C-alpha positions as CSV (number, residue, x, y, z in Angstrom):
1,M,11.4,15.0,3.0
2,I,14.9,16.4,2.3
3,D,16.9,17.8,5.2
4,N,13.8,18.1,7.4
5,D,12.0,20.2,4.6
6,L,8.8,19.1,3.1
7,I,8.8,20.0,-0.6
8,I,5.5,20.1,-2.5
9,K,5.8,20.8,-6.2
10,T,2.8,21.9,-8.2
11,E,2.5,22.8,-11.9
12,K,-0.1,24.5,-14.0
13,I,0.1,24.1,-17.8
14,Y,-1.7,26.4,-20.1
15,K,-2.5,24.7,-23.4
16,N,-3.6,27.8,-25.2
17,S,-1.3,30.7,-26.1
18,E,-4.3,33.1,-26.3
19,E,-7.5,33.3,-24.3
20,S,-10.5,35.5,-24.4
21,A,-10.9,38.2,-21.8
22,S,-14.0,36.5,-20.5
23,N,-11.8,33.6,-19.3
24,F,-9.3,35.8,-17.5
25,K,-11.1,35.4,-14.2
26,N,-10.3,31.7,-14.3
27,Y,-6.6,32.5,-14.3
28,I,-7.0,34.9,-11.4
29,E,-8.8,32.3,-9.4
30,F,-6.0,29.8,-10.0
31,T,-3.2,32.3,-9.0
32,D,-5.1,33.4,-5.9
33,A,-5.6,29.8,-4.9
34,A,-1.9,29.1,-5.5
35,Y,-0.9,32.1,-3.4
36,N,-3.3,31.1,-0.6
37,F,-1.8,27.6,-0.5
38,S,1.8,29.0,-0.4
39,Q,0.8,31.0,2.7
40,S,-0.6,27.8,4.5
41,K,1.0,26.1,7.3
42,I,1.4,22.3,7.4
43,I,1.6,20.6,10.7
44,L,3.2,17.1,10.8
45,E,2.7,14.8,13.7
46,K,5.0,12.0,14.5
47,I,3.3,8.6,14.7
48,N,5.0,6.1,16.9
């Protein structure tokens, strides 16, 4: 944590510069999942 901010870094690496149209749905699924995660709330509980 930095200045009371929790920072989560993610990375997606594409190894191919070209992909067939049939694989496009896989990219959409990933970007949708990333967006949904970015909209999530994380609750931290202090443990004594």
